[in-house]
Z-matrix of the N, CA and C atoms (Angstrom, degrees):
N
C 1 1.445
C 2 1.534 1 108.46
N 3 1.321 2 117.55 1 129.77
C 4 1.469 3 119.97 2 -179.06
C 5 1.528 4 111.51 3 -67.62
N 6 1.327 5 113.94 4 149.52
C 7 1.469 6 119.53 5 177.84
C 8 1.513 7 110.44 6 -72.53
N 9 1.319 8 114.15 7 146.41
C 10 1.466 9 119.59 8 175.58
C 11 1.525 10 108.80 9 -73.66
N 12 1.294 11 115.78 10 141.64
C 13 1.453 12 119.82 11 174.85
C 14 1.526 13 108.94 12 -74.44
N 15 1.316 14 115.68 13 141.01
C 16 1.458 15 120.04 14 179.76
C 17 1.528 16 109.62 15 -68.40
N 18 1.315 17 114.88 16 139.13
C 19 1.455 18 120.22 17 176.70
C 20 1.536 19 108.53 18 -72.08
N 21 1.324 20 117.24 19 148.90
C 22 1.477 21 119.38 20 178.91
C 23 1.530 22 112.42 21 -57.63
N 24 1.346 23 117.13 22 -35.57
C 25 1.468 24 118.48 23 -179.73
C 26 1.526 25 111.69 24 -70.48
N 27 1.346 26 117.53 25 -28.95
C 28 1.463 27 119.97 26 175.75
C 29 1.525 28 110.27 27 -66.82
N 30 1.317 29 115.98 28 -41.33
C 31 1.460 30 120.33 29 178.42
C 32 1.531 31 110.17 30 -64.69
N 33 1.329 32 117.16 31 -40.08
C 34 1.460 33 120.73 32 179.48
C 35 1.531 34 110.56 33 -64.53
N 36 1.341 35 116.73 34 -39.45
C 37 1.466 36 120.49 35 178.90
C 38 1.523 37 110.82 36 -65.14
N 39 1.337 38 116.83 37 -42.43
C 40 1.474 39 120.03 38 177.70
C 41 1.526 40 110.58 39 -62.98
N 42 1.338 41 115.86 40 -39.52
C 43 1.464 42 120.32 41 179.56
C 44 1.527 43 110.93 42 -65.73
N 45 1.330 44 117.16 43 -40.50
C 46 1.460 45 121.84 44 178.21
C 47 1.528 46 110.58 45 -59.65
N 48 1.324 47 116.74 46 -49.28
C 49 1.467 48 120.71 47 -179.53
C 50 1.524 49 110.61 48 -63.88
N 51 1.335 50 116.92 49 -42.43
C 52 1.467 51 120.34 50 179.13
C 53 1.524 52 110.96 51 -60.53
N 54 1.328 53 117.47 52 -42.32
C 55 1.465 54 120.67 53 180.00
C 56 1.524 55 111.87 54 -68.33
N 57 1.325 56 117.60 55 -40.48
C 58 1.463 57 120.05 56 177.47
C 59 1.525 58 109.80 57 -62.49
N 60 1.333 59 117.03 58 -45.45
C 61 1.460 60 120.25 59 -179.82
C 62 1.521 61 111.38 60 -64.49
N 63 1.330 62 117.42 61 -39.93
C 64 1.464 63 121.51 62 178.87
C 65 1.527 64 111.05 63 -63.38
N 66 1.328 65 116.15 64 -50.70
C 67 1.468 66 119.88 65 -178.54
C 68 1.531 67 111.25 66 -62.27
N 69 1.328 68 116.84 67 -39.93
C 70 1.457 69 120.45 68 179.69
C 71 1.527 70 110.74 69 -67.86
N 72 1.325 71 116.43 70 -39.10
C 73 1.468 72 120.20 71 -178.46
C 74 1.522 73 111.93 72 -66.00
N 75 1.333 74 117.44 73 -43.82
C 76 1.461 75 118.36 74 -178.36
C 77 1.533 76 111.75 75 -70.67
N 78 1.325 77 116.86 76 -16.59
C 79 1.469 78 120.98 77 177.26
C 80 1.532 79 112.36 78 -105.18
N 81 1.328 80 116.30 79 5.33
C 82 1.474 81 122.91 80 178.76
C 83 1.534 82 112.17 81 56.19
N 84 1.315 83 116.56 82 45.30
C 85 1.462 84 121.70 83 176.98
C 86 1.523 85 107.53 84 -104.49
N 87 1.320 86 116.97 85 116.79
C 88 1.465 87 120.28 86 -179.13
C 89 1.527 88 110.69 87 -80.17
N 90 1.330 89 115.86 88 177.29
C 91 1.470 90 120.34 89 -177.73
C 92 1.528 91 111.64 90 -60.02
N 93 1.324 92 116.38 91 -38.98
C 94 1.462 93 119.74 92 179.10
C 95 1.529 94 110.01 93 -61.94
N 96 1.321 95 116.22 94 -43.55
C 97 1.460 96 120.87 95 178.23
C 98 1.514 97 112.49 96 -64.86
N 99 1.332 98 116.31 97 -38.55
C 100 1.459 99 120.46 98 177.96
C 101 1.529 100 110.50 99 -64.00
N 102 1.329 101 116.12 100 -40.68
C 103 1.467 102 120.48 101 177.99
C 104 1.523 103 110.73 102 -63.52
N 105 1.334 104 116.59 103 -40.37
C 106 1.467 105 120.04 104 178.15
C 107 1.525 106 111.07 105 -62.80
N 108 1.325 107 116.20 106 -43.01
C 109 1.463 108 120.78 107 179.24
C 110 1.531 109 110.46 108 -62.22
N 111 1.330 110 116.51 109 -41.26
C 112 1.466 111 121.17 110 -178.37
C 113 1.530 112 112.29 111 -77.52
N 114 1.331 113 117.08 112 -5.73
C 115 1.469 114 123.00 113 -179.43
C 116 1.526 115 111.92 114 61.41
N 117 1.344 116 116.03 115 47.05
C 118 1.459 117 120.29 116 175.70
C 119 1.530 118 108.63 117 -143.04
N 120 1.318 119 116.47 118 168.19
C 121 1.460 120 120.28 119 179.85
C 122 1.532 121 109.15 120 -74.33
N 123 1.336 122 115.66 121 163.73
C 124 1.463 123 119.48 122 178.81
C 125 1.521 124 111.14 123 -62.92
N 126 1.333 125 116.92 124 -37.70
C 127 1.458 126 120.83 125 178.66
C 128 1.517 127 112.10 126 -62.95
N 129 1.323 128 115.62 127 -43.86
C 130 1.469 129 120.37 128 178.12
C 131 1.524 130 110.02 129 -64.56
N 132 1.324 131 116.45 130 -41.70
C 133 1.465 132 120.07 131 -179.59
C 134 1.522 133 110.18 132 -63.78
N 135 1.319 134 117.28 133 -39.75
C 136 1.463 135 121.69 134 177.96
C 137 1.536 136 109.98 135 -60.45
N 138 1.341 137 116.38 136 -41.67
C 139 1.465 138 120.36 137 177.54
C 140 1.527 139 111.01 138 -64.71
N 141 1.322 140 116.74 139 -38.11
C 142 1.462 141 120.95 140 178.88
C 143 1.531 142 110.50 141 -63.48
N 144 1.328 143 116.52 142 -40.18
C 145 1.462 144 120.90 143 179.69
C 146 1.533 145 110.06 144 -66.66
N 147 1.331 146 116.59 145 -38.81
C 148 1.472 147 119.68 146 178.74
C 149 1.523 148 111.67 147 -68.49
N 150 1.322 149 116.97 148 -35.82
C 151 1.464 150 121.64 149 178.59
C 152 1.528 151 108.24 150 -131.52
N 153 1.334 152 117.49 151 85.55
C 154 1.466 153 121.24 152 -174.25
C 155 1.521 154 114.77 153 -62.30
N 156 1.325 155 117.58 154 -15.10
C 157 1.460 156 120.02 155 177.17
C 158 1.516 157 112.51 156 -67.71
N 159 1.330 158 117.23 157 -12.04
C 160 1.461 159 121.00 158 -179.41
C 161 1.531 160 112.97 159 -91.54
N 162 1.343 161 117.83 160 -6.22
C 163 1.466 162 119.85 161 175.36
C 164 1.518 163 109.06 162 -61.38
N 165 1.327 164 116.71 163 140.98
C 166 1.465 165 120.26 164 173.16
C 167 1.522 166 108.69 165 -89.68
N 168 1.306 167 115.92 166 159.92
C 169 1.460 168 120.50 167 177.83
C 170 1.527 169 109.66 168 -60.55
N 171 1.317 170 116.64 169 -38.80
C 172 1.471 171 120.87 170 -179.70
C 173 1.531 172 110.91 171 -62.48
N 174 1.327 173 117.73 172 -42.81
C 175 1.470 174 120.83 173 179.20
C 176 1.520 175 110.87 174 -64.24
N 177 1.330 176 116.74 175 -44.14
C 178 1.462 177 119.71 176 178.51
C 179 1.524 178 111.18 177 -65.72
N 180 1.314 179 116.36 178 -36.54
C 181 1.462 180 120.83 179 178.18
C 182 1.528 181 110.85 180 -64.27
N 183 1.313 182 117.05 181 -42.08
C 184 1.471 183 120.61 182 178.62
C 185 1.529 184 111.01 183 -63.80
N 186 1.334 185 115.86 184 -42.82
C 187 1.469 186 119.11 185 178.50
C 188 1.526 187 110.74 186 -63.23
N 189 1.328 188 116.88 187 -45.92
C 190 1.464 189 120.59 188 179.97
C 191 1.525 190 111.21 189 -60.70
N 192 1.335 191 117.10 190 -41.47
C 193 1.467 192 120.50 191 178.05
C 194 1.522 193 110.97 192 -62.83
N 195 1.324 194 117.48 193 -41.16
C 196 1.466 195 121.22 194 179.03
C 197 1.523 196 110.65 195 -64.42
N 198 1.347 197 115.74 196 -37.97
C 199 1.457 198 119.98 197 179.80
C 200 1.525 199 112.27 198 -78.48
N 201 1.328 200 117.47 199 -12.26
C 202 1.461 201 121.49 200 179.67
C 203 1.520 202 113.08 201 73.44
N 204 1.334 203 116.06 202 32.25
C 205 1.461 204 120.81 203 -179.52
C 206 1.531 205 108.97 204 -129.91
N 207 1.333 206 117.55 205 157.67
C 208 1.471 207 119.02 206 174.19
C 209 1.526 208 109.66 207 -68.39
N 210 1.308 209 116.83 208 149.76
C 211 1.461 210 121.53 209 -177.29
C 212 1.536 211 111.28 210 -59.69
N 213 1.323 212 117.36 211 -30.81
C 214 1.464 213 120.82 212 179.82
C 215 1.522 214 111.61 213 -62.21
N 216 1.317 215 117.33 214 -29.03
C 217 1.467 216 121.31 215 -178.91
C 218 1.520 217 112.30 216 -66.44
N 219 1.322 218 117.12 217 -21.21
C 220 1.460 219 119.48 218 177.74
C 221 1.521 220 111.62 219 -69.12
N 222 1.323 221 117.57 220 -19.71
C 223 1.465 222 121.61 221 -176.85
C 224 1.522 223 113.21 222 -102.89
N 225 1.331 224 117.63 223 -5.18
C 226 1.463 225 120.48 224 -175.57
C 227 1.527 226 111.11 225 -90.19
N 228 1.317 227 114.96 226 146.51
C 229 1.466 228 120.31 227 175.96
C 230 1.530 229 108.55 228 -75.60
N 231 1.316 230 114.65 229 141.38
C 232 1.467 231 120.10 230 178.96
C 233 1.519 232 109.47 231 -94.10
N 234 1.324 233 115.58 232 144.53
C 235 1.453 234 120.86 233 176.19
C 236 1.524 235 107.34 234 -94.02
N 237 1.312 236 115.49 235 125.05
C 238 1.461 237 120.80 236 -179.74
C 239 1.514 238 107.95 237 -103.24
N 240 1.333 239 115.76 238 124.81
C 241 1.466 240 120.59 239 -179.79
C 242 1.522 241 109.36 240 -98.63
N 243 1.325 242 115.83 241 136.17
C 244 1.468 243 120.51 242 175.92
C 245 1.520 244 108.08 243 -82.54
N 246 1.333 245 114.83 244 138.70
C 247 1.463 246 118.66 245 179.66
C 248 1.493 247 110.44 246 -108.04
């Protein structure tokens, strides 16, 4: 049976989570710290990570401000250069 093609919104959700994890990792912000920045409990934040469509604009805005990037950058694909 052929594999289903990923929906564009699924790819966007994966990209959002990847960017949040990348930005948090380079700034050494753990999950607890990310939850504090987003003004939600760790349990709620864990649910948001599992289903990124449940993030509110305010939570994403707070994370982007903490990372020092525009909120739009959380949705953009990153270019990885080989060294």
